[in-house]
C-alpha positions in Angstrom: 0.2 -0.1 0.1 2.7 2.6 0.7 4.5 1.6 -2.5 1.2 2.6 -4.1 0.5 5.7 -2.4 4.4 7.0 -3.4 3.8 5.9 -6.8 0.2 7.8 -7.0 1.9 11.1 -5.5 4.8 10.8 -7.9 2.6 10.6 -10.5 0.7 13.7 -9.3 3.8 15.7 -9.1 4.7 14.7 -12.7 1.4 15.5 -14.1 1.2 18.9 -11.8 4.8 19.9 -13.0 3.8 19.7 -16.8 0.3 21.2 -16.4 1.9 23.9 -14.3 4.8 24.9 -16.8 4.0 27.0 -20.1 4.6 25.5 -23.5 6.4 28.5 -25.0 6.6 29.3 -28.8 7.6 32.7 -30.1 4.5 34.2 -32.2 3.2 37.7 -32.8 -0.6 38.5 -32.3 -2.8 39.1 -35.5 -3.1 42.6 -36.2 -6.6 43.8 -37.3 -6.3 43.5 -40.7 -5.3 39.9 -40.0 -8.4 39.4 -38.3 -10.6 40.4 -41.1 -8.7 38.1 -43.6 -9.4 35.1 -41.4 -12.8 35.8 -40.5 -13.3 36.2 -44.7 -11.4 32.9 -45.1 -13.7 31.3 -42.4 -16.9 32.8 -43.6 -16.4 31.3 -47.1 -14.9 27.7 -45.9 -12.9 25.5 -47.4 -14.3 24.1 -50.6 -12.6 20.3 -49.9 -12.2 17.6 -47.1 -10.4 15.2 -48.8 -7.0 14.4 -47.4 -4.3 16.7 -49.0 -0.5 15.3 -48.5 2.5 17.6 -47.6 6.0 16.6 -48.3 8.1 17.4 -45.3 12.0 17.4 -44.7 13.4 17.5 -41.1 17.1 19.5 -41.3 18.5 18.6 -38.0 21.3 20.7 -37.2 23.8 19.1 -34.8 27.5 18.9 -33.0 27.3 15.2 -32.8 25.5 15.1 -29.5 21.9 14.1 -28.2 20.7 16.7 -30.8 21.4 14.7 -33.5 18.1 12.7 -32.7 17.7 9.3 -34.4 15.4 8.6 -37.4 12.9 6.9 -35.3 12.4 9.9 -33.3 11.4 12.2 -36.4 9.1 9.3 -37.2 7.5 9.2 -33.9 7.0 13.0 -34.3 5.5 12.6 -37.4 3.1 9.7 -36.3 1.9 12.0 -33.9 1.2 15.1 -36.5 -0.6 13.0 -39.1 -3.0 11.4 -36.0 -3.6 15.2 -34.7 -4.5 16.4 -38.4 -6.9 14.1 -38.8 -8.4 13.6 -35.3 -7.0 9.8 -34.9 -5.0 10.6 -31.7 -6.1 8.4 -28.7 -6.5 11.3 -26.1 -9.4 12.6 -28.3 -11.9 11.0 -26.5 -11.0 13.1 -23.3 -12.4 16.7 -24.8 -14.6 17.8 -22.2 -18.1 19.3 -23.7 -18.9 21.6 -25.0 -15.9 21.3 -27.4 -16.1 17.7 -27.9 -18.9 18.7 -30.6 -16.8 20.8 -32.3 -13.9 19.0 -33.1 -12.1 19.5 -36.5 -10.4 17.1 -38.7 -8.6 18.9 -40.8 -7.5 15.9 -43.3 -3.9 16.8 -43.9 -0.9 14.2 -44.0 2.7 14.5 -44.1 5.1 12.4 -45.8 8.8 12.5 -45.4 10.3 13.5 -49.1 11.9 10.9 -51.2 13.5 13.0 -53.8 15.3 16.1 -52.4 15.4 19.2 -54.7 18.1 18.0 -56.7 16.5 14.7 -58.0 18.4 12.6 -55.5 16.9 9.8 -53.4 16.3 11.1 -49.7 14.6 9.5 -46.7 13.4 13.8 -45.8 16.3 13.7 -43.1 19.0 16.6 -43.7 21.6 16.0 -41.2 24.0 19.2 -40.8 27.0 19.3 -38.4 26.9 23.0 -37.4 27.0 25.3 -34.4 24.2 27.1 -35.5 22.0 24.3 -33.7 23.0 26.2 -30.6 20.9 29.6 -29.7 19.1 29.3 -32.8 17.4 31.8 -34.9 16.1 33.0 -38.3 20.1 32.4 -39.5 19.6 28.7 -38.2 17.2 28.1 -41.2 20.2 26.8 -43.3 20.2 24.5 -46.5 16.4 25.4 -47.0 14.6 23.0 -49.8 12.5 25.0 -51.8 9.4 26.2 -49.4 7.0 26.1 -52.5 7.9 22.3 -52.4 8.5 21.0 -49.0 7.8 22.4 -45.6 10.7 22.6 -43.7 11.7 22.0 -40.4 15.0 22.4 -38.4 15.4 20.6 -35.6 18.2 22.2 -32.8 19.9 21.7 -29.6 18.7 25.4 -28.3 17.0 28.8 -29.2 18.3 32.0 -28.7 15.0 33.3 -26.8 15.2 32.2 -23.3 12.0 29.8 -22.8 11.0 29.4 -26.1 10.7 26.1 -27.3 10.2 26.8 -31.2 9.1 29.1 -33.4 7.4 29.4 -36.9 6.5 31.4 -40.0 2.9 32.4 -40.0 1.6 33.1 -43.5 -0.4 36.1 -42.1 2.7 38.0 -40.7 5.0 36.8 -42.9 7.9 37.7 -40.1 10.3 35.9 -42.3 10.4 36.6 -46.3 12.5 33.8 -47.3 13.1 30.1 -45.5 9.6 30.0 -44.1 9.1 27.0 -41.7 10.0 25.4 -38.1 12.2 25.4 -35.8 12.3 23.3 -32.7 14.0 22.3 -29.8 15.0 18.4 -30.2 14.1 17.1 -27.0 10.2 18.6 -28.1 10.1 16.4 -31.1 8.3 13.2 -30.8 8.1 11.0 -27.7 10.9 9.0 -27.7 15.0 9.4 -27.9 15.1 12.9 -26.4 11.6 13.6 -26.7 8.9 13.0 -24.0 5.1 11.8 -24.2 4.1 15.5 -22.5 5.3 17.5 -25.7 3.7 15.0 -28.3 1.4 17.5 -29.6 3.9 20.4 -30.1 5.1 19.7 -33.8 0.8 20.0 -34.3 1.2 23.0 -32.6 4.0 24.9 -34.7 2.5 23.4 -38.1 -1.0 24.9 -36.3 0.9 28.3 -37.1 2.4 27.4 -40.5 -0.7 27.0 -41.5 -2.2 30.8 -40.3 -3.7 29.7 -36.5 -2.7 32.2 -33.5 -2.6 31.3 -29.8 -5.5 31.3 -27.8 -4.1 33.7 -25.7 -2.6 37.1 -26.3 0.7 35.4 -24.9 3.0 38.6 -26.0 5.5 38.7 -23.4 6.5 35.2 -22.5 5.8 33.5 -20.9 3.0 35.1 -19.1 2.0 37.7 -21.9 -0.7 40.3 -21.1 -3.2 37.4 -21.0 -6.1 40.1 -22.0 -9.5 39.1 -22.7 -10.2 41.3 -25.2 -7.4 39.5 -27.8 -8.9 37.4 -30.4 -7.0 34.5 -32.0 -9.6 35.0 -34.9 -11.1 32.1 -34.6 -14.6 32.0 -34.5 -15.2 28.8 -32.3 -12.8 29.4 -29.7 -13.5 31.1 -26.6 -11.8 34.0 -25.3 -9.5 32.8 -22.4 -6.5 33.8 -20.5 -3.7 31.5 -20.1 -3.2 29.6 -16.8 -0.8 27.2 -18.0 -2.6 24.5 -16.3 -5.4 21.7 -17.5 -8.5 23.3 -15.3 -11.0 21.4 -17.5 -13.9 23.7 -17.7 -12.4 26.6 -16.1 -13.8 30.2 -17.2 -11.2 33.1 -17.1 -13.6 35.2 -19.7 -17.0 36.6 -20.1 -17.4 35.9 -23.8 -20.8 37.5 -23.5 -18.9 40.9 -23.9 -17.5 40.2 -27.4 -19.9 40.1 -30.0 -17.9 37.2 -32.5 -17.8 34.9 -29.4 -21.4 35.5 -28.4 -22.7 35.0 -32.0 -21.3 31.6 -32.1 -21.8 30.3 -29.0 -25.0 32.2 -27.4 -23.8 32.3 -23.9 -20.2 32.7 -21.8 -18.4 29.5 -23.0 -15.6 28.2 -21.0 -12.1 28.1 -21.8 -10.7 25.5 -24.3 -7.5 24.4 -22.8 -7.5 21.2 -24.9 -6.7 22.7 -27.8 -3.5 22.6 -29.8 -3.2 26.2 -30.0 -3.3 26.6 -26.2 0.1 27.4 -24.6 -0.2 24.3 -22.0 0.5 20.5 -21.9 -3.2 19.0 -21.8 -3.8 20.3 -26.1 -5.4 17.2 -27.9 -7.7 18.7 -30.7 -8.4 21.5 -33.3 -11.7 22.8 -33.8 -14.3 22.7 -36.6 -12.9 27.0 -37.8 -9.6 26.3 -36.7 -9.4 23.1 -39.3 -11.5 25.3 -42.1 -8.9 28.2 -41.5 -6.1 25.9 -42.0 -7.3 24.5 -45.1 -8.2 27.7 -46.8 -4.7 28.8 -46.2 -3.5 25.4 -47.8 -6.1 26.1 -50.8 -5.6 30.0 -51.3 -2.5 31.4 -53.6 -2.0 34.3 -51.1 -0.1 32.2 -48.7 2.4 30.1 -50.3 1.4 27.0 -49.6 -1.1 26.2 -52.5 1.4 24.0 -54.3 3.0 22.0 -51.7 -0.6 19.2 -51.8 -0.4 19.5 -56.0 -0.3 16.0 -57.7 2.8 17.7 -59.7 4.8 18.6 -56.9 3.9 15.2 -54.9 5.7 13.0 -57.9 8.4 15.6 -57.9 9.2 15.3 -54.4 8.4 11.0 -54.2 5.1 11.5 -51.9 2.6 11.1 -53.9 2.2 7.2 -52.8 2.8 6.1 -49.2 6.0 4.7 -49.3 8.1 2.8 -46.5 10.7 4.4 -44.6 14.3 3.5 -45.5 17.9 4.8 -43.8 20.2 6.9 -46.3 23.8 5.6 -45.9 26.1 8.8 -44.5 29.2 7.6 -43.3 30.1 11.4 -41.8 31.6 11.0 -38.3 33.4 13.1 -35.8 35.9 12.0 -33.4 34.6 12.9 -29.8 38.2 14.3 -28.7 40.5 15.8 -31.6 43.6 15.8 -29.4 44.7 12.6 -27.1 47.2 11.2 -25.0 48.9 8.1 -26.3 47.1 5.1 -25.1 43.8 7.1 -24.4 40.8 5.9 -26.3 38.7 7.8 -28.4 34.6 7.3 -28.9 33.8 7.8 -32.4 30.3 9.4 -33.3 28.8 8.6 -36.6 25.9 11.3 -38.2 24.1 8.2 -38.8 23.2 6.0 -35.9 21.2 3.3 -37.2 20.6 0.0 -35.8 19.8 -1.4 -39.2 22.6 -0.3 -40.9 26.2 -1.7 -41.6 29.0 -0.1 -40.0 32.5 -0.6 -41.2 35.5 1.1 -39.4 38.9 1.1 -40.0 41.5 2.5 -37.9 45.1 2.6 -39.4 47.5 2.6 -36.7 44.6 2.1 -33.8 43.8 -0.7 -31.6 41.4 -2.2 -32.9 42.4 -1.4 -36.4 38.6 -1.9 -37.3 35.3 -2.3 -36.0 31.8 -3.0 -37.0 30.3 -1.1 -34.0 27.9 1.9 -34.8 29.6 3.9 -32.6 33.3 1.5 -31.4 36.6 3.4 -29.2 40.1 3.5 -30.7 43.3 3.8 -29.1 46.7 5.0 -30.3 50.1 3.3 -29.0 52.3 5.8 -30.8 52.3 10.1 -31.2 51.3 11.6 -34.6 48.1 12.0 -36.9 46.0 9.5 -37.7 43.0 8.6 -40.6 39.8 7.0 -39.6 37.9 5.8 -42.7 33.9 4.7 -42.0 31.6 2.7 -44.6 28.2 2.5 -44.1 25.9 0.5 -46.0 21.7 0.5 -45.6 19.4 -1.0 -48.3 19.5 2.1 -50.4 23.2 2.1 -50.7 26.6 2.8 -49.4 28.4 5.9 -48.3 32.2 6.1 -47.6 34.1 9.2 -45.6 37.6 9.1 -44.6 38.7 11.8 -42.0 42.2 12.9 -42.8 44.3 13.5 -40.1 41.0 12.9 -37.5 43.1 12.5 -34.3 46.4 13.9 -32.9 48.0 11.9 -30.4 50.5 13.6 -28.1 53.5 11.9 -27.1 53.9 11.7 -23.2 56.9 14.3 -22.9 56.5 18.4 -23.7 57.9 19.6 -26.4 59.1 23.0 -25.2 60.4 23.5 -21.3 59.8 26.7 -19.7 59.4 30.5 -20.9 59.5 30.6 -24.8 58.6 32.7 -28.0 56.8 31.0 -31.1 57.2 33.3 -33.7 55.9 30.9 -36.6 58.9 31.9 -38.5 61.1 28.8 -38.0 60.2 25.1 -39.0 59.5 22.7 -37.2 56.3 24.4 -36.2 54.1 21.9 -34.0 51.0 24.2 -34.1 47.8 22.1 -34.8 44.9 23.6 -36.9 41.7 21.9 -36.1 38.6 22.9 -38.3 34.8 21.7 -38.2 33.3 19.4 -40.7 32.6 21.3 -44.3 34.0 24.4 -43.1 35.7 26.6 -46.0 37.4 28.9 -43.4 40.5 27.5 -41.7 44.3 28.3 -40.0 46.9 28.0 -42.2 50.6 28.9 -41.5 52.0 32.0 -43.5 55.6 33.1 -44.2 54.5 36.7 -44.8 52.1 38.8 -43.3 53.3 38.6 -39.5 54.0 41.5 -37.5 57.2 42.2 -39.1 56.2 40.6 -42.7 57.6 37.6 -41.1 55.2 34.1 -40.4 52.1 33.9 -38.9 48.9 31.8 -38.6 45.8 33.2 -40.8 42.5 31.7 -40.2 40.8 32.2 -44.0 37.6 33.5 -43.8 36.0 33.3 -47.2 33.6 35.9 -48.9 30.0 35.3 -47.8 27.8 37.4 -49.9 25.0 38.8 -48.1 22.0 38.0 -49.7 19.6 38.6 -46.3 18.7 34.7 -46.5 20.8 32.6 -44.5 22.8 29.5 -46.6 24.9 26.2 -45.2 28.1 27.9 -46.3 27.6 30.9 -44.1 30.3 31.8 -41.3 27.7 33.0 -38.6 28.8 30.9 -35.3 31.4 28.6 -36.9 34.6 28.0 -34.9 38.1 27.2 -35.6 40.5 26.2 -33.6 44.8 26.5 -33.3 46.1 24.1 -30.6 49.7 24.9 -29.5 52.5 21.8 -28.9 52.9 21.1 -25.2 55.0 23.5 -22.4 56.6 22.0 -19.4 55.9 25.0 -16.8 55.7 23.3 -13.9 58.8 25.2 -12.2 58.4 28.3 -14.2 56.5 31.1 -11.8 54.8 34.4 -12.5 54.1 33.1 -15.9 52.5 35.8 -18.7 50.9 34.9 -22.0 50.8 37.3 -24.8 49.9 37.2 -28.4 49.5 39.3 -31.2 46.4 39.7 -33.6 45.0 41.5 -36.6 41.4 41.2 -37.3 39.4 42.5 -40.1 35.3 43.4 -40.2 32.8 45.6 -42.1 31.2 45.7 -38.5 33.1 48.1 -36.0 30.5 49.4 -34.1 30.8 48.3 -30.2 27.8 45.9 -29.3 27.3 45.1 -33.1 30.6 42.7 -33.4 29.5 39.0 -32.7 33.1 37.7 -33.3 35.3 36.3 -30.4 38.6 35.4 -29.8 39.0 33.0 -27.1 42.2 31.2 -25.5 41.8 28.1 -23.4 44.4 25.6 -21.7 44.8 22.0 -21.1 46.8 19.8 -19.1 45.6 16.5 -20.4 46.3 16.2 -24.0 43.0 18.2 -24.9 40.7 16.1 -23.1 39.4 18.9 -21.1 39.9 22.8 -21.6 39.6 26.0 -19.2 38.9 29.4 -20.8 41.6 32.1 -19.6 41.1 34.5 -21.9 38.5 36.1 -24.1 39.1 39.1 -26.5 35.4 40.4 -28.0 33.8 43.3 -29.3 36.0 46.5 -30.6 39.0 45.2 -28.7 38.9 42.5 -31.2 39.0 44.8 -34.4 42.1 46.2 -35.6 40.9 47.6 -39.0 37.9 47.9 -41.0 37.7 45.7 -44.0 34.8 44.9 -46.2 33.3 41.3 -46.7 35.0 39.5 -49.5 38.1 41.7 -49.6 41.8 40.2 -49.0 42.9 41.8 -45.7 46.6 42.2 -45.0 47.1 43.9 -41.8 50.1 46.7 -41.9 52.3 47.1 -39.3 49.9 49.3 -36.9 47.0 47.1 -37.4 48.0 44.7 -34.9 47.4 44.7 -31.2 48.6 42.4 -28.1 46.5 40.6 -25.5 47.8 39.3 -22.3 47.0 37.2 -19.2 48.4 35.6 -16.2 48.8 32.1 -15.8 49.0 30.5 -12.8 51.0 27.1 -13.0 51.0 23.9 -11.0 52.7 20.6 -10.8 50.0 19.6 -13.3 51.6 21.7 -16.1 54.1 19.1 -17.4 52.2 19.3 -20.7 50.1 22.2 -21.2 48.6 23.0 -24.4 46.9 26.3 -25.3 44.1 26.4 -27.8 42.6 29.6 -30.0 39.3 29.4 -30.6 37.9 31.8 -33.1 33.9 32.3 -33.7 32.9 33.9 -37.0 30.2 36.0 -38.2 29.1 36.5 -42.0 31.0 40.1 -41.5 34.4 38.5 -40.6 37.5 39.2 -42.5 40.7 37.1 -42.1 42.3 37.0 -38.2 46.1 36.8 -38.1 48.0 35.2 -34.9 51.4 35.9 -34.3 54.3 36.1 -31.6 52.8 33.4 -29.1 54.9 34.4 -25.8 55.2 32.7 -22.6 57.0 34.9 -20.1 58.0 34.0 -16.7 61.2 32.6 -14.2 62.1 29.1 -14.7 63.7 28.0 -12.0 67.4 26.3 -12.0 66.3 22.7 -11.6 64.0 23.6 -14.9 67.4 24.6 -16.7 68.6 21.3 -15.7 66.0 19.3 -16.4 66.0 20.6 -20.0 69.6 19.8 -20.3 70.7 23.4 -21.1 73.1 25.5 -19.5 73.3 29.3 -20.4 75.8 31.8 -19.1 76.8 34.3 -17.8 73.3 36.3 -17.8 73.3 38.9 -17.5 76.3 39.5 -20.3 77.7 42.6 -21.2 77.2 43.5 -25.1 79.7 42.1 -27.2 81.2 39.2 -24.9 80.4 35.7 -25.9 77.3 33.4 -24.3 78.3 30.1 -23.3 75.6 27.5 -24.3 76.2 23.7 -23.1 73.7 20.9 -23.8 73.8 17.3 -23.2 73.9 16.5 -27.1 77.3 16.0 -28.6 76.0 14.7 -32.0 73.4 17.5 -33.5 73.9 20.7 -34.4 72.1 24.0 -32.9 70.6 27.1 -34.0 70.6 30.1 -32.0 68.4 32.8 -32.2 68.0 36.0 -30.6 64.6 38.0 -30.6 64.0 41.5 -28.9 60.5 42.1 -27.0 58.8 42.7 -30.1 59.4 39.6 -31.6 62.0 40.6 -34.3 64.7 38.2 -34.8 68.0 40.3 -34.5 70.7 37.7 -34.4 71.2 33.8 -35.9 74.0 31.5 -35.7 74.1 27.7 -36.6 76.7 25.7 -34.8 77.2 22.7 -36.8 78.1 19.9 -34.5 81.6 18.6 -33.5 81.3 16.2 -30.8 81.1 18.9 -28.3 78.3 19.4 -25.9 79.4 23.5 -25.3 79.0 26.5 -27.8 80.2 29.9 -27.5 78.2 32.5 -29.2 78.9 36.2 -29.5 76.4 38.5 -28.5 76.7 41.8 -31.3 73.6 43.6 -29.8 73.0 46.7 -27.7 72.0 46.6 -24.2 68.5 45.3 -23.3 65.9 42.2 -23.0 66.0 39.4 -25.4 64.5 35.9 -25.7 67.2 33.2 -26.8 65.9 30.0 -28.6 68.1 27.4 -29.0 67.1 24.4 -31.0 68.8 20.9 -31.0 67.7 18.3 -33.1 63.8 17.5 -31.8 64.0 19.8 -28.6 63.7 23.7 -28.3 64.1 26.0 -25.7 64.1 29.5 -25.1 65.1 31.6 -22.3 65.1 35.9 -21.6 68.7 37.1 -21.8 69.7 40.6 -20.7 72.4 42.3 -22.3 73.9 45.1 -20.1 
């Protein structure tokens, strides 16, 4: 009995939670001229009642996380959508009087397209790897399929406006002149996977907006809105009501006898229609007859851009004339869960398409295992270096292959540099690692010119993005690119200060309107985890005005320097730094140069690096003594001033000795000495008196 009571209490708490939580979607209320159009459409009534079929495509915007919902979850959402629009949903029997007598049967059927706009086979699910899945807005409506032929639905991880679960282009408002369709958070799609039963009708709610319906309540200021009884949704048979966000069946929040249209239809003060799909709560289960009439009228009218969707010619062109069996389309794109790891660390592979009916064939050259048939396997590497990974996916509809070159970088269990250093990107080898997203046209590249002294630097190439007003899949907005440093042993370096020079051009230079960000992170575990250390944004990031499409090359006075302090500890034996740049459609090229780590290196660190430099300080014109532990390799000695300019360079050939004498013919000042011998490099501050 106690268990039964606890179960009942839990059920009550869950039900009460969803009944009190608003189902929020972004929708502008109808203006007076819209209400007149809606009244006219209802008075004329739709001339047809037969089933109308509509092609639909789901664009799943993802970063290989849970937002990359499975095919089955989309099919489940579509199942409920079709039941709702044909008044066949099981919970419709629970509609209370007087609304059980005015249930509308819209008779729409939505089918996943089987032919894409290029005439290729499709399953109506378009998966796109993009950071636009985060904080989605109108710019996230990418890769739109012709809206005159397909209903476009974009599934995302989150929406920009807090508290919003979805938003739709209502044909009466014409809020978006391009890319009309529906945007929904992934966990409001269907009842399985990331979805849940309480939101099974949310797609029907948004599709109602797509065909011209408005909320039953004003709901201007989300979540509460004005809740004004004088508000009208433009539908004759939906009583006036305010939003309680609760399932109080039979509750009456407005006096309908005060409003002529409602009184003419009902003849009395009708209760609230809380079970309507356009109410903002979780107990919806019906459209009214007049809502169905309006939606069919919108679908048939040439004024609202929906009248070609259901024509026989379009159903043939989109492969939706006949109901077809769902077949997954093979897609072999994938992403390693980590792009940088240590030797023998495992990497999980995340396929874009996760379908247990498909066959997966992974190949891991140099890895353990060397191959796998699992959907999402793990692989480890015993030796440092870059590794390619290949995947072949086979379904009944065909086969797809994808090889990800340099998919994973495996770092050795040693640092590349010890103590303070200057990385000026002038002298090979340069052990920095550029990383870009899949299908990303912008990338970090090493240049031999364009640096602070027209020397070496890294450039993030941001290509031309034409401002056409409508978002495209190739836009730069929200794209992220990375540049990862070698590993530095800073365990015995104190008072660490990190600095770098940068130049960035954009055609948007007004404070508050600059969307780009340059962020620096550190990792002490080969890139498993990253911690933010520095962020450069707004006008601090911009060094030059550069129009979109121009080829920005910075001049000497178009550089800035950023600096931050870094507190070291015993875990900093292989510390890496990562630059992340978040672009926008206003971005031009970004340049990075002269990455510096300054600090005080203890004697024990000098000894562990097997390098001795003396004397320090040194008199100008005297000889600097350098001692290393390797007698069989030449050394290169470079001396830089604090601006990063090379002021002296000497190459000493191997001569079976570990001692080297190097003249210092520079004027008094503070310098950075860099000694490279074989695959090791060491830097140290030198004071010349």
